[in-house]
DRENDO-147673 format. One line per field, with one value per atom (N, C-alpha, C): residue in one letter; x, y, z; atom name. Coordinates in nm, 3 decimals, decimal comma. Each point is the difference from the previous one (the first is absolute). Layout:
N
vexgu c(a  ...)
east c(X  ...)
north c(Y  ...)
up c(Z  ...)
vexkol c(CA  ...)
***
This chain:
71
vexgu c(m  m  m  s  s  s  e  e  e  q  q  q  p  p  p  i  i  i  g  g  g  n  n  n  m  m  m  e  e  e  n  n  n  a  a  a  h  h  h  d  d  d  p  p  p  k  k  k  k  k  k  l  l  l  g  g  g  l  l  l  p  p  p  k  k  k  p  p  p  v  v  v  i  i  i  v  v  v  t  t  t  l  l  l  l  l  l  d  d  d  g  g  g  e  e  e  v  v  v  l  l  l  e  e  e  g  g  g  t  t  t  l  l  l  i  i  i  a  a  a  v  v  v  h  h  h  p  p  p  k  k  k  r  r  r  m  m  m  d  d  d  v  v  v  e  e  e  l  l  l  s  s  s  d  d  d  k  k  k  r  r  r  v  v  v  i  i  i  s  s  s  v  v  v  f  f  f  k  k  k  h  h  h  a  a  a  i  i  i  k  k  k  y  y  y  f  f  f  e  e  e  h  h  h  p  p  p  e  e  e  a  a  a)
east c(0,068  -0,048  0,030  -0,061  0,091  0,026  0,123  0,003  -0,029  -0,053  -0,063  -0,109  -0,158  -0,048  0,021  0,003  0,078  -0,158  0,037  -0,105  0,036  -0,090  0,064  -0,088  0,071  -0,076  -0,070  0,096  -0,076  -0,129  -0,161  -0,099  -0,042  0,084  -0,028  -0,061  -0,111  0,009  0,115  -0,042  0,125  0,035  0,046  -0,003  0,101  -0,008  0,015  -0,154  -0,072  -0,150  -0,099  0,073  -0,131  0,035  0,159  -0,001  0,092  0,097  -0,018  0,206  -0,041  -0,052  -0,078  -0,098  -0,078  -0,060  0,019  -0,134  -0,098  -0,061  -0,099  -0,063  -0,134  -0,050  -0,126  0,055  -0,084  -0,045  -0,133  -0,105  -0,074  0,063  -0,012  -0,173  -0,038  -0,133  -0,037  0,155  -0,030  -0,004  -0,033  0,036  0,167  0,094  0,087  0,062  0,048  0,047  0,180  0,086  0,061  0,000  0,158  0,047  0,145  -0,004  0,141  0,084  0,014  0,032  0,042  -0,134  0,010  0,125  -0,018  0,231  -0,097  -0,081  0,006  -0,147  -0,072  -0,105  0,004  -0,038  -0,016  -0,142  -0,039  -0,100  -0,086  0,058  -0,132  0,035  0,202  -0,019  0,077  0,037  0,048  0,121  0,031  0,132  0,018  -0,032  -0,001  0,162  0,069  0,089  -0,006  -0,016  -0,034  0,082  -0,025  0,092  0,131  0,025  0,054  0,074  -0,010  0,061  -0,016  -0,121  -0,020  -0,106  0,062  -0,139  0,023  -0,167  -0,115  -0,083  -0,033  -0,083  -0,142  -0,111  -0,153  -0,080  -0,038  -0,035  -0,207  0,017  -0,114  -0,163  -0,039  -0,075  -0,049  0,140  -0,057  0,013  0,005  -0,006  -0,117  -0,088  -0,137  -0,005  0,140  0,050  0,088  0,038  0,135  -0,059  0,140  -0,051  0,143  0,127  0,053  -0,007  0,021  0,014  0,019  0,068  0,048  -0,136  -0,066  -0,116  -0,047)
north c(-0,154  0,155  0,149  0,069  0,128  0,089  0,032  0,111  0,117  0,019  0,111  0,054  0,035  0,031  0,087  -0,065  0,192  0,057  0,099  0,154  0,049  0,128  0,083  -0,021  0,004  -0,095  0,192  0,059  0,081  -0,002  0,033  -0,033  -0,162  -0,154  0,005  -0,075  -0,049  -0,056  -0,073  0,019  -0,004  -0,188  -0,110  -0,140  -0,057  0,040  -0,097  -0,010  0,191  -0,032  -0,116  0,060  -0,144  -0,157  -0,052  -0,137  0,018  0,036  -0,026  -0,045  -0,110  -0,058  -0,062  -0,064  -0,139  -0,062  -0,059  -0,056  0,039  0,002  -0,028  -0,025  0,026  -0,101  0,140  0,056  0,115  -0,049  0,114  -0,070  0,096  0,009  0,156  -0,028  0,127  -0,038  0,017  -0,022  -0,132  -0,117  -0,017  -0,216  0,030  -0,011  0,008  -0,057  -0,082  -0,043  0,023  0,060  0,040  -0,105  -0,054  -0,035  0,025  0,037  0,065  0,068  0,078  0,045  0,168  0,092  0,176  -0,008  0,089  0,095  0,130  0,023  0,176  0,075  0,058  0,080  0,155  0,016  0,169  0,031  0,133  0,038  0,028  -0,112  -0,034  -0,098  -0,067  -0,174  0,009  -0,198  -0,061  -0,131  0,034  -0,079  -0,149  -0,108  -0,177  -0,051  -0,037  -0,146  -0,072  -0,079  -0,092  -0,117  -0,129  -0,096  -0,029  0,073  0,053  0,077  0,104  0,067  0,175  0,015  0,052  0,154  0,083  0,083  0,075  0,059  -0,010  0,114  0,136  0,095  -0,071  0,020  -0,039  0,078  0,158  0,086  -0,092  0,043  0,017  -0,029  0,087  0,005  -0,122  -0,022  -0,150  -0,137  0,021  -0,107  -0,011  -0,173  -0,046  -0,004  -0,149  -0,081  0,040  -0,008  -0,035  -0,116  -0,065  -0,154  0,036  -0,015  -0,009  -0,216  -0,075  -0,142  -0,080  0,099  0,007  0,012  0,109  -0,005  -0,045)
up c(0,027  -0,096  0,090  -0,053  -0,028  0,128  0,037  0,142  0,008  -0,153  -0,001  -0,088  -0,028  -0,025  -0,134  -0,157  -0,051  0,042  -0,104  -0,075  0,125  -0,020  0,149  0,130  0,039  0,178  0,076  -0,002  0,084  0,003  -0,015  0,042  -0,057  0,095  0,009  0,117  0,078  0,080  0,083  0,216  0,054  -0,084  -0,010  0,003  0,078  0,130  0,106  0,118  -0,033  0,052  -0,080  -0,096  -0,119  -0,049  0,102  0,023  -0,064  -0,143  -0,154  0,008  -0,089  -0,103  0,124  -0,082  0,017  -0,193  0,047  -0,170  0,046  -0,179  -0,040  -0,091  -0,068  -0,111  -0,065  -0,073  -0,091  -0,069  0,022  -0,186  -0,033  -0,152  -0,032  -0,067  -0,043  -0,087  -0,137  -0,057  -0,124  0,079  0,122  0,013  -0,009  -0,028  0,054  0,150  0,043  0,115  0,071  0,071  0,006  0,138  -0,009  0,175  0,004  0,105  0,030  0,123  0,001  0,145  -0,008  0,079  -0,044  0,072  -0,076  0,140  -0,041  -0,003  0,051  -0,104  0,151  -0,026  -0,016  -0,124  -0,036  0,025  -0,017  -0,073  -0,080  -0,076  -0,146  -0,019  0,020  -0,061  0,099  -0,018  0,066  -0,109  0,040  -0,038  0,049  -0,008  -0,002  -0,119  0,090  -0,031  -0,040  -0,169  -0,081  0,089  -0,023  0,011  -0,086  -0,061  -0,120  -0,036  0,151  0,059  -0,066  -0,068  -0,047  0,072  -0,016  0,059  -0,088  0,063  -0,099  0,108  -0,103  0,087  -0,030  0,125  -0,040  0,041  -0,158  0,128  0,089  0,085  0,116  -0,114  -0,101  -0,026  -0,081  -0,078  -0,062  0,097  0,140  0,080  0,017  -0,010  0,018  0,144  0,023  0,125  0,042  0,158  0,019  0,097  0,058  0,114  0,025  0,133  0,047  0,076  -0,103  0,017  0,164  0,098  0,104  0,079  -0,009  0,133  0,018)
vexkol c(N  CA  C  N  CA  C  N  CA  C  N  CA  C  N  CA  C  N  CA  C  N  CA  C  N  CA  C  N  CA  C  N  CA  C  N  CA  C  N  CA  C  N  CA  C  N  CA  C  N  CA  C  N  CA  C  N  CA  C  N  CA  C  N  CA  C  N  CA  C  N  CA  C  N  CA  C  N  CA  C  N  CA  C  N  CA  C  N  CA  C  N  CA  C  N  CA  C  N  CA  C  N  CA  C  N  CA  C  N  CA  C  N  CA  C  N  CA  C  N  CA  C  N  CA  C  N  CA  C  N  CA  C  N  CA  C  N  CA  C  N  CA  C  N  CA  C  N  CA  C  N  CA  C  N  CA  C  N  CA  C  N  CA  C  N  CA  C  N  CA  C  N  CA  C  N  CA  C  N  CA  C  N  CA  C  N  CA  C  N  CA  C  N  CA  C  N  CA  C  N  CA  C  N  CA  C  N  CA  C  N  CA  C  N  CA  C  N  CA  C  N  CA  C  N  CA  C  N  CA  C  N  CA  C  N  CA  C  N  CA  C  N  CA  C  N  CA  C)
***
């Protein structure tokens, strides 16, 4: 897992308060399902590291549902 999430972290929510990184399953509005690790939460988007080590930014308005499988 990467040490620091990529992108501007100035406005990101505190990862320690959120207990990040944590596993997450994200279902997008178009039906695509992403499984990975939630590594950062920004005001308008979330950064998710996938199993192949790619980090993607998912805009919150594109998310239909997300869950933490360990919860």
